[in-house]
N, CA, C and O of each residue as an XYZ file, in Angstrom:
612
protein
N      94.027    123.995    103.795
C      92.671    124.395    103.480
C      92.682    125.209    102.182
O      93.475    126.137    102.021
N      91.801    124.850    101.279
C      91.738    125.522     99.980
C      90.764    126.702    100.039
O      89.952    126.792    100.960
N      90.844    127.603     99.058
C      89.880    128.707     99.019
C      88.430    128.208     98.977
O      87.547    128.825     99.573
N      88.186    127.109     98.287
C      86.826    126.558     98.190
C      86.307    126.174     99.575
O      85.177    126.510     99.929
N      87.112    125.486    100.343
C      86.689    125.036    101.671
C      86.533    126.221    102.622
O      85.606    126.258    103.431
N      87.435    127.178    102.521
C      87.313    128.384    103.354
C      85.994    129.103    103.067
O      85.307    129.541    103.990
N      85.645    129.222    101.784
C      84.402    129.897    101.414
C      83.187    129.147    101.953
O      82.288    129.762    102.525
N      83.151    127.839    101.780
C      82.007    127.060    102.246
C      81.849    127.148    103.763
O      80.730    127.236    104.269
N      82.956    127.126    104.479
C      82.885    127.267    105.936
C      82.404    128.661    106.320
O      81.574    128.806    107.218
N      82.911    129.671    105.657
C      82.520    131.052    105.936
C      81.032    131.258    105.687
O      80.378    132.003    106.418
N      80.488    130.603    104.658
C      79.072    130.742    104.302
C      78.168    129.888    105.192
O      76.944    130.003    105.125
N      78.764    129.036    106.023
C      77.974    128.179    106.902
C      77.270    127.053    106.161
O      76.232    126.559    106.601
N      77.837    126.658    105.047
C      77.254    125.617    104.197
C      77.480    124.231    104.792
O      78.523    123.964    105.388
N      76.498    123.356    104.626
C      76.645    121.967    105.038
C      77.324    121.205    103.908
O      76.818    121.173    102.786
N      78.470    120.590    104.201
C      79.213    119.812    103.207
C      80.138    118.849    103.925
O      80.401    118.991    105.119
N      80.627    117.870    103.183
C      81.595    116.919    103.731
C      82.832    116.914    102.852
O      82.742    117.040    101.631
N      83.984    116.769    103.485
C      85.256    116.705    102.774
C      85.669    115.239    102.642
O      85.587    114.471    103.600
N      86.108    114.868    101.453
C      86.615    113.515    101.201
C      88.003    113.636    100.576
O      88.205    114.399     99.632
N      88.941    112.886    101.108
C      90.286    112.872    100.528
C      90.568    111.484     99.965
O      90.013    110.486    100.424
N      91.435    111.441     98.970
C      91.811    110.184     98.339
C      93.174    110.355     97.678
O      93.635    111.472     97.446
N      93.793    109.248     97.387
C      95.106    109.258     96.726
C      94.917    109.575     95.249
O      94.146    108.899     94.567
N      95.597    110.576     94.755
C      95.478    110.956     93.346
C      96.850    110.889     92.690
O      97.697    111.761     92.889
N      97.050    109.847     91.911
C      98.335    109.665     91.236
C      98.150    109.510     89.728
O      99.000    108.929     89.051
N      97.044    110.028     89.204
C      96.801    109.978     87.764
C      97.033    111.359     87.163
O      97.130    112.356     87.879
N      97.120    111.398     85.849
C      97.361    112.671     85.172
C      96.248    113.024     84.186
O      96.323    114.040     83.495
N      95.221    112.184     84.127
C      94.047    112.490     83.313
C      92.850    111.755     83.889
O      93.004    110.884     84.745
N      91.691    112.092     83.434
C      90.437    111.516     83.913
C      90.370    111.505     85.437
O      90.114    110.479     86.067
N      90.609    112.676     85.997
C      90.648    112.843     87.445
C      89.324    112.470     88.105
O      89.312    111.881     89.185
N      88.216    112.809     87.461
C      86.904    112.558     88.042
C      86.596    111.082     88.200
O      86.118    110.653     89.250
N      86.867    110.303     87.163
C      86.609    108.862     87.254
C      87.531    108.232     88.289
O      87.129    107.320     89.011
N      88.758    108.713     88.362
C      89.699    108.216     89.370
C      89.144    108.515     90.770
O      89.195    107.665     91.659
N      88.617    109.724     90.954
C      88.022    110.110     92.241
C      86.882    109.163     92.605
O      86.819    108.673     93.733
N      85.991    108.905     91.665
C      84.847    108.021     91.924
C      85.319    106.644     92.370
O      84.791    106.082     93.329
N      86.306    106.108     91.679
C      86.807    104.776     92.027
C      87.507    104.784     93.383
O      87.330    103.859     94.175
N      88.286    105.800     93.651
C      88.997    105.882     94.932
C      88.028    106.023     96.112
O      88.260    105.456     97.180
N      86.956    106.773     95.918
C      85.995    106.996     97.001
C      84.898    105.936     97.053
O      84.093    105.912     97.984
N      84.868    105.054     96.042
C      83.842    104.021     95.999
C      82.452    104.588     95.754
O      81.462    104.103     96.303
N      82.393    105.625     94.918
C      81.145    106.320     94.605
C      80.802    106.077     93.136
O      81.690    106.025     92.285
N      79.515    105.930     92.847
C      79.093    105.771     91.461
C      79.490    107.012     90.658
O      79.374    108.136     91.145
N      79.962    106.800     89.420
C      80.477    107.898     88.605
C      79.465    109.007     88.361
O      79.859    110.169     88.260
N      78.186    108.698     88.264
C      77.198    109.740     87.976
C      76.990    110.697     89.158
O      76.307    111.711     89.017
N      77.574    110.381     90.319
C      77.472    111.253     91.489
C      78.678    112.191     91.626
O      78.653    113.142     92.408
N      79.731    111.908     90.853
C      80.938    112.739     90.878
C      80.894    113.661     89.659
O      80.754    113.206     88.524
N      81.017    114.964     89.916
C      80.891    115.955     88.849
C      82.227    116.633     88.587
O      82.972    116.958     89.512
N      82.514    116.839     87.302
C      83.743    117.535     86.905
C      83.416    118.998     86.618
O      82.303    119.337     86.216
N      84.399    119.841     86.830
C      84.267    121.272     86.600
C      85.045    121.628     85.346
O      86.262    121.452     85.287
N      84.340    122.128     84.351
C      84.957    122.483     83.071
C      84.776    123.975     82.823
O      83.742    124.550     83.164
N      85.791    124.599     82.225
C      85.736    126.025     81.950
C      85.532    126.260     80.462
O      86.207    125.678     79.613
N      84.572    127.140     80.180
C      84.213    127.482     78.804
C      84.356    128.982     78.631
O      84.491    129.731     79.598
N      84.325    129.398     77.373
C      84.406    130.835     77.138
C      83.628    131.243     75.894
O      83.444    130.467     74.955
N      83.187    132.475     75.928
C      82.572    133.144     74.786
C      83.142    134.549     74.806
O      82.784    135.367     75.654
N      84.032    134.819     73.862
C      84.764    136.078     73.844
C      85.426    136.267     75.209
O      86.281    135.461     75.577
N      85.067    137.291     75.969
C      85.705    137.506     77.277
C      84.866    136.973     78.431
O      85.218    137.160     79.596
N      83.764    136.313     78.114
C      82.864    135.785     79.143
C      83.295    134.373     79.535
O      83.500    133.523     78.669
N      83.433    134.121     80.837
C      83.822    132.810     81.352
C      82.599    132.085     81.889
O      81.755    132.673     82.564
N      82.519    130.784     81.574
C      81.418    129.948     82.034
C      82.001    128.708     82.698
O      82.892    128.063     82.145
N      81.501    128.378     83.878
C      81.881    127.151     84.576
C      80.755    126.151     84.371
O      79.605    126.422     84.718
N      81.085    124.992     83.806
C      80.095    123.935     83.577
C      80.424    122.758     84.489
O      81.578    122.343     84.596
N      79.395    122.229     85.144
C      79.577    121.127     86.095
C      78.712    119.965     85.623
O      77.484    120.049     85.618
N      79.380    118.869     85.223
C      78.679    117.697     84.677
C      79.232    116.416     85.296
O      80.375    116.390     85.752
N      78.426    115.354     85.313
C      78.927    114.075     85.843
C      80.147    113.598     85.052
O      80.267    113.856     83.855
N      81.047    112.899     85.746
C      82.282    112.448     85.091
C      82.032    111.353     84.055
O      82.900    111.088     83.223
N      80.868    110.716     84.090
C      80.587    109.665     83.119
C      79.821    110.188     81.906
O      79.296    109.404     81.116
N      79.756    111.518     81.757
C      79.125    112.120     80.590
C      80.075    113.099     79.925
O      81.107    113.478     80.478
N      79.695    113.493     78.724
C      80.434    114.522     78.006
C      79.633    115.807     78.047
O      78.402    115.779     78.047
N      80.314    116.909     78.082
C      79.655    118.201     78.054
C      79.184    118.487     76.633
O      79.946    118.318     75.681
N      77.943    118.916     76.485
C      77.407    119.307     75.196
C      77.525    120.826     75.093
O      76.805    121.555     75.775
N      78.429    121.301     74.244
C      78.686    122.735     74.128
C      77.485    123.489     73.568
O      77.209    124.614     73.985
N      76.773    122.879     72.627
C      75.606    123.552     72.034
C      74.510    123.750     73.081
O      73.930    124.832     73.175
N      74.227    122.713     73.865
C      73.205    122.838     74.903
C      73.640    123.810     75.996
O      72.813    124.523     76.564
N      74.934    123.836     76.286
C      75.456    124.772     77.287
C      75.263    126.211     76.825
O      74.813    127.061     77.593
N      75.600    126.476     75.584
C      75.432    127.828     75.033
C      73.957    128.220     75.030
O      73.609    129.341     75.399
N      73.098    127.302     74.616
C      71.656    127.564     74.566
C      71.104    127.893     75.965
O      70.237    128.756     76.107
N      71.607    127.209     76.978
C      71.110    127.407     78.350
C      71.332    128.833     78.852
O      70.582    129.323     79.696
N      72.365    129.494     78.329
C      72.650    130.864     78.782
C      72.522    131.884     77.641
O      73.020    133.006     77.724
N      71.842    131.458     76.583
C      71.494    132.346     75.477
C      72.694    132.904     74.715
O      72.704    134.072     74.327
N      73.703    132.059     74.504
C      74.839    132.399     73.650
C      74.725    131.582     72.373
O      74.102    130.520     72.358
N      75.330    132.083     71.301
C      75.329    131.313     70.056
C      76.248    130.108     70.164
O      75.928    129.025     69.674
N      77.396    130.304     70.811
C      78.331    129.195     70.974
C      79.275    129.441     72.131
O      79.476    130.572     72.572
N      79.853    128.344     72.611
C      80.872    128.364     73.655
C      81.998    127.457     73.198
O      81.776    126.510     72.444
N      83.199    127.747     73.655
C      84.333    126.869     73.371
C      84.995    126.484     74.691
O      84.900    127.205     75.683
N      85.663    125.337     74.682
C      86.414    124.908     75.864
C      87.593    125.850     76.060
O      88.249    126.253     75.099
N      87.848    126.190     77.291
C      88.994    127.029     77.618
C      90.246    126.155     77.646
O      90.191    125.002     78.074
N      91.359    126.696     77.196
C      92.622    125.964     77.274
C      92.953    125.689     78.734
O      92.661    126.521     79.593
N      93.560    124.532     79.037
C      93.882    124.202     80.434
C      94.692    125.286     81.160
O      94.431    125.581     82.326
N      95.656    125.867     80.479
C      96.467    126.902     81.136
C      95.631    128.134     81.462
O      95.826    128.767     82.500
N      94.699    128.472     80.571
C      93.810    129.608     80.836
C      92.851    129.291     81.981
O      92.573    130.149     82.819
N      92.342    128.049     82.015
C      91.439    127.636     83.093
C      92.144    127.736     84.448
O      91.546    128.179     85.429
N      93.400    127.329     84.502
C      94.163    127.427     85.751
C      94.369    128.879     86.155
O      94.250    129.222     87.331
N      94.675    129.727     85.189
C      94.903    131.141     85.469
C      93.621    131.822     85.957
O      93.657    132.592     86.916
N      92.494    131.543     85.306
C      91.215    132.178     85.640
C      90.677    131.714     86.990
O      90.087    132.499     87.732
N      90.882    130.434     87.308
C      90.311    129.888     88.547
C      91.249    129.956     89.739
O      90.798    130.057     90.880
N      92.549    129.902     89.487
C      93.516    129.838     90.580
C      93.763    128.419     91.057
O      94.472    128.209     92.041
N      93.184    127.444     90.370
C      93.340    126.034     90.727
C      94.083    125.291     89.621
O      94.085    125.715     88.465
N      94.716    124.174     89.991
C      95.415    123.323     89.034
C      94.436    122.345     88.388
O      93.471    121.915     89.019
N      94.688    122.002     87.140
C      93.883    121.028     86.418
C      93.777    119.743     87.244
O      94.766    119.262     87.795
N      92.576    119.203     87.317
C      92.332    118.020     88.136
C      91.909    118.377     89.547
O      91.547    117.507     90.339
N      91.958    119.671     89.855
C      91.547    120.140     91.173
C      90.777    121.444     91.089
O      90.696    122.190     92.065
N      90.208    121.723     89.909
C      89.466    122.967     89.734
C      88.101    122.838     90.403
O      87.275    122.012     90.015
N      87.892    123.654     91.389
C      86.628    123.670     92.127
C      85.703    124.717     91.519
O      86.167    125.734     91.002
N      84.397    124.473     91.580
C      83.481    125.527     91.130
C      83.382    126.669     92.139
O      82.854    127.734     91.819
N      83.888    126.453     93.358
C      83.795    127.449     94.424
C      85.068    128.274     94.549
O      86.171    127.759     94.373
N      84.907    129.565     94.856
C      86.018    130.477     95.166
C      87.054    130.562     94.052
O      88.259    130.550     94.302
N      86.567    130.646     92.832
C      87.477    130.856     91.715
C      87.944    132.308     91.727
O      87.251    133.184     92.242
N      89.124    132.558     91.157
C      89.671    133.916     91.145
C      88.758    134.896     90.417
O      88.599    136.042     90.837
N      88.158    134.430     89.314
C      87.298    135.280     88.500
C      85.871    134.747     88.574
O      85.645    133.549     88.400
N      84.931    135.611     88.826
C      83.526    135.221     88.873
C      83.055    134.828     87.474
O      83.385    135.486     86.488
N      82.283    133.751     87.405
C      81.793    133.300     86.110
C      80.341    132.856     86.219
O      79.813    132.648     87.311
N      79.723    132.721     85.076
C      78.392    132.130     85.000
C      78.559    130.638     85.259
O      79.494    130.028     84.740
N      77.675    130.041     86.048
C      77.797    128.617     86.359
C      76.602    127.849     85.820
O      75.452    128.252     85.990
N      76.902    126.729     85.164
C      75.895    125.800     84.655
C      76.052    124.474     85.374
O      77.170    123.982     85.533
N      74.945    123.891     85.809
C      74.952    122.584     86.451
C      74.045    121.659     85.660
O      72.908    122.009     85.345
N      74.555    120.469     85.340
C      73.737    119.507     84.611
C      72.529    119.121     85.454
O      72.646    118.897     86.659
N      71.363    119.046     84.807
C      70.107    118.783     85.507
C      70.070    117.432     86.221
O      69.250    117.234     87.118
N      70.939    116.507     85.839
C      70.957    115.196     86.499
C      71.268    115.319     87.987
O      70.924    114.429     88.765
N      71.909    116.403     88.388
C      72.255    116.606     89.800
C      71.007    116.699     90.675
O      71.044    116.343     91.853
N      69.915    117.172     90.107
C      68.700    117.368     90.894
C      68.072    116.063     91.372
O      67.267    116.064     92.303
N      68.434    114.958     90.742
C      67.880    113.663     91.161
C      68.685    113.037     92.300
O      68.347    111.953     92.775
N      69.739    113.708     92.736
C      70.630    113.178     93.769
C      70.527    114.005     95.054
O      70.306    115.215     95.005
N      70.690    113.346     96.197
C      70.667    114.073     97.459
C      71.971    114.827     97.686
O      71.990    115.859     98.356
N      73.064    114.306     97.125
C      74.352    115.004     97.203
C      75.187    114.654     95.981
O      75.016    113.601     95.368
N      76.100    115.569     95.641
C      77.035    115.342     94.548
C      78.439    115.639     95.065
O      78.612    116.300     96.089
N      79.432    115.143     94.344
C      80.830    115.361     94.690
C      81.443    116.286     93.647
O      81.323    116.036     92.448
N      82.096    117.347     94.093
C      82.830    118.254     93.210
C      84.220    118.451     93.799
O      84.461    118.133     94.964
N      85.118    118.972     92.998
C      86.487    119.180     93.479
C      86.513    120.194     94.617
O      85.792    121.192     94.614
N      87.370    119.901     95.584
C      87.547    120.787     96.726
C      88.645    121.807     96.526
O      88.936    122.584     97.436
N      89.264    121.824     95.352
C      90.278    122.837     95.079
C      91.685    122.319     94.937
O      92.619    123.100     94.754
N      91.854    121.001     95.019
C      93.143    120.396     94.708
C      92.921    118.920     94.422
O      91.910    118.344     94.823
N      93.864    118.322     93.733
C      93.765    116.905     93.411
C      93.730    116.097     94.699
O      94.484    116.361     95.636
N      92.845    115.110     94.730
C      92.742    114.271     95.912
C      91.833    114.817     96.989
O      91.813    114.294     98.103
N      91.069    115.871     96.678
C      90.176    116.491     97.653
C      88.826    116.764     96.989
O      88.742    117.520     96.021
N      87.776    116.145     97.519
C      86.428    116.355     96.986
C      85.502    116.865     98.075
O      85.687    116.600     99.263
N      84.501    117.605     97.628
C      83.470    118.137     98.502
C      82.168    117.446     98.139
O      81.785    117.404     96.970
N      81.494    116.909     99.133
C      80.158    116.355     98.940
C      79.167    117.400     99.423
O      79.241    117.861    100.563
N      78.242    117.770     98.550
C      77.326    118.866     98.849
C      75.974    118.592     98.191
O      75.910    117.944     97.146
N      74.913    119.075     98.790
C      73.587    118.969     98.182
C      73.561    119.857     96.939
O      74.046    120.988     96.982
N      73.004    119.366     95.840
C      72.971    120.188     94.623
C      72.253    121.524     94.826
O      72.625    122.530     94.221
N      71.232    121.534     95.672
C      70.516    122.785     95.926
C      71.417    123.825     96.601
O      71.289    125.021     96.340
N      72.318    123.373     97.461
C      73.283    124.289     98.099
C      74.230    124.869     97.054
O      74.500    126.070     97.055
N      74.729    124.020     96.168
C      75.630    124.481     95.114
C      74.921    125.505     94.245
O      75.488    126.552     93.930
N      73.697    125.217     93.858
C      72.928    126.131     93.010
C      72.775    127.477     93.700
O      72.973    128.523     93.082
N      72.425    127.451     94.974
C      72.213    128.687     95.734
C      73.515    129.489     95.861
O      73.525    130.696     95.620
N      74.596    128.828     96.234
C      75.866    129.526     96.452
C      76.458    130.115     95.173
O      77.065    131.186     95.196
N      76.274    129.402     94.051
C      76.879    129.841     92.796
C      75.889    130.505     91.847
O      76.249    130.893     90.736
N      74.643    130.633     92.290
C      73.596    131.178     91.417
C      73.611    130.428     90.078
O      73.541    131.035     89.009
N      73.702    129.125     90.160
C      73.869    128.285     88.968
C      72.576    128.132     88.195
O      71.484    128.083     88.761
N      72.733    128.059     86.897
C      71.632    127.734     85.995
C      71.649    126.214     85.820
O      72.693    125.631     85.526
N      70.506    125.584     86.001
C      70.391    124.132     85.839
C      69.814    123.870     84.454
O      68.791    124.439     84.074
N      70.489    122.996     83.702
C      70.053    122.692     82.328
C      70.593    121.330     81.913
O      71.526    120.819     82.532
N      70.017    120.741     80.878
C      70.523    119.466     80.365
C      71.761    119.711     79.493
O      71.649    119.868     78.277
N      72.933    119.742     80.119
C      74.157    120.097     79.380
C      75.090    118.918     79.156
O      76.129    119.070     78.514
N      74.741    117.749     79.670
C      75.589    116.562     79.500
C      74.998    115.590     78.500
O      73.780    115.495     78.351
N      75.880    114.864     77.812
C      75.466    113.792     76.892
C      75.838    112.455     77.461
O      75.576    111.425     76.841
């Protein structure tokens, strides 16, 4: 059981766990979608951004690219940069390809792409490769106090 799953259970959140074989070393999200037989726009990747010492978690569909300018604008920053993978692992406590937006070691501002609102549920990492959580976007927003904005291209 990962910290993400422990937190969701503790909070009494409604969610489903999905497991799949993960033997890739990049594009984890698209691999997840194919393994689970889910359309790519329903599977969301968790990306870590930074502005000076401020950490931002951005959650976007795996079939889109994150727009850094729109992400910065959504939280009233001039700019954001992608966090290095090693720093993202250190800040979250999760390994690349399994970074969950839930129960990260360090609290961060969370951004969710607005496309999630058109879906009844989305898939995000459960905290390790080969483990996904299916959750209603409204639950994710509530639990993470996420800002919803058009951050994907």
